[in-house]
Structure formats: structure tokens, C-alpha cells
N, C-alpha and C positions, 0 to 999 in steps of 0.2 A: 809588147806584152807577150807573156808566155802562152804558148798554144794550149798547154794543159789547163791553165787558168781560164782561157776562153771556152774550152770544151766543158769545164765544170760549170761555168756560168750558163752555157747553153743547155746542158743537161738539167740544171736546176730550174731554169725557165720552162723547159719542156715538161718537167715533172709538175711544176706549179700550174701550168696550163691544163694538164690532164686533170689535176685535182679540181681546178676551177670549173672545167667543163662537166665533170662528174657532179658537182654541186648544182650547177645550172640544170642539168638533166634531171636530177632528183627533184628539184623545185618544180620543174615543168610537169613531171609525173604526178606529184602531189597536188598541183593545181588542177589537173585533169580529174583526178580521183575525187577531190573535194567538190568540184563543180558538178560532177555527176551525182553527188549525194545531196544536191539541193532539194529540200523538201518544201519549198515555197509552193503554196496552193494558189493557183490563178483563178480569176473569174470564170474562165472557160472550164477549168478542171471542176470547180464546185458546181457549175451549172449542169455538167454532164453526169454528176453523181446522183443516182436515184435514191430518194429516201423511201423506205418501205412504208406500207399502209398501216403497220402496227409494230409494236416493240421497237420504237424509235429510240436509239441511243443518243444521249446528249453528246458524249465524247466523239462518237463516230460520225454523226450527221449534223447535229445542231450547232455545236461549237465551231466546226469548220465554216459553216455558212456565216455565222456571226463574225468570225475572224476575217473573212474576205469581204463581206458585204457591209459590215457595220462598224468594225473597229478601225476604220481608216483614220488617218491623221485628222485631228480636231473633231473626232466623232465619239463613238461610244466605247472608248478604251479607258483604262484605269487612270490615265493621266488627265485626259481632257473631259471626260464624263459629260458630253453634250446632253443638255436637258436633264442633268443630274443622273444619267444612266450609264453604267459600264456593263458591257457584255463580254468582258475578258475571260470570265470563268463562271462556273455554275453558281458559286456563292453570291457573286455580285449580280448575276442575271436574275436570281430568284430572291434577292434580299427584300424586295418590296412587293407585297401581295397585290397591290394595285397594278403593277407592271406585269407580273406573271402570277395568275391565280391558279395554282395547281388543281387540275381536274376540271376547270371551267374556262376554256379558251375564250368564250364570248364575254367574260368578265375581265379579261386581260388587256390592258392598254397596249401591250406589245402587239397583240393580234389586231387590235383596231388600227394601229399605225401601219403595220405591214400590209393590211388589206385596204388601206386608203380611207378608213372610216373615222379618222380622227382629224383634229385641227392641225396636226403635225404628221402628215403621211410620211412614211419612211420606206425606202431611202428617199432623200430629197431629189428634186428634179436635177438631172445632170449626172446622177450616180446610177450605176447599173442596178436595175430592179431585181427583186427576188423572183424566182420562177414560181409558177403555180405549185409545182411539186415541193419547193422549199416552204412556201406558205402553208400548204397542207401538212407538211412534215412538222413544222413548228406547232401548228394547231394540235396535231396528234400527240406530240411530245407533251404538251401542256395537259391535254385531255387524259393522258396516261399518268399524270401526277407530277410532271416536270422533274423527273428523277435525275439524279447525278449518276448516270450509268454510261 
């Protein structure tokens, strides 16, 4: 074989290898960046978030609690609707006045359940319970009109 031919093959392979390694490096960097952007809220995260005593925002405080504590697989999400209830968004959460009675938390089945005063206390045994602050926050949100804020 001609030495020039071998040198061309070697240079081509070397160039391909650099290109390949550059792509691998780029993929690794992107993986790190995207994993750092994970916005998954955990039970620990939600339990450490303090809900204020007034002006409770559904989007900032209540929906994240429902998302972590209630919308688990086979529970109160739009697909499974355990007990006929979805807590995936404000419209579904407030669609039945028997579940959430705006302005009157003591007339809301949701409050009865999370306080353990119903035949179906929530969350069920074995699932992480709501904190006292979360229960009080949900009561306050309902008392303030169960607004989509």
C-alpha cells in the first residue's frame, strides 16, 4: 500500500474521531444543563413551602400541593379521577360545589377529607399526609373564594 494512502486514511480517521468526541462532549453538556433544569417538586420540597395566612394563591401554593400529594398515579388526576375527582387544574378542582364550596370551607368535601372528617379520609393510609400548614392553606384558599389566582 502506498504510504500517502495510509496517511490519508489515518488523517480521516483522526478527523472523524475528533468530530465524534465533539458530539459526545456536546451531548454530555446538554444532559447536565437539562438535568439541572429539572422542575420536579418533591414531597420534601412541598412540605417545606409555607403557605401564608391570607391571600393564598392557587397557582403558587395550592396547585403544587395537589400535584405532589393528590395527583399521583391512579388518584386525582385527569386520567384516573379517583372518586370522580380530578385536582389537575383550577377548573376541575372547583367544578363541583360539593367538593369545593367557595367561601365556606366547612361545607367542602375536600376539607372534610383532608381533615379526616369523612368516610374517605385523604390521602389514604400509606401516602404522605398533608401538613397542618397545607390543610390550613387549603381552608384559607376556599374561605377566600377558591380563586384561580
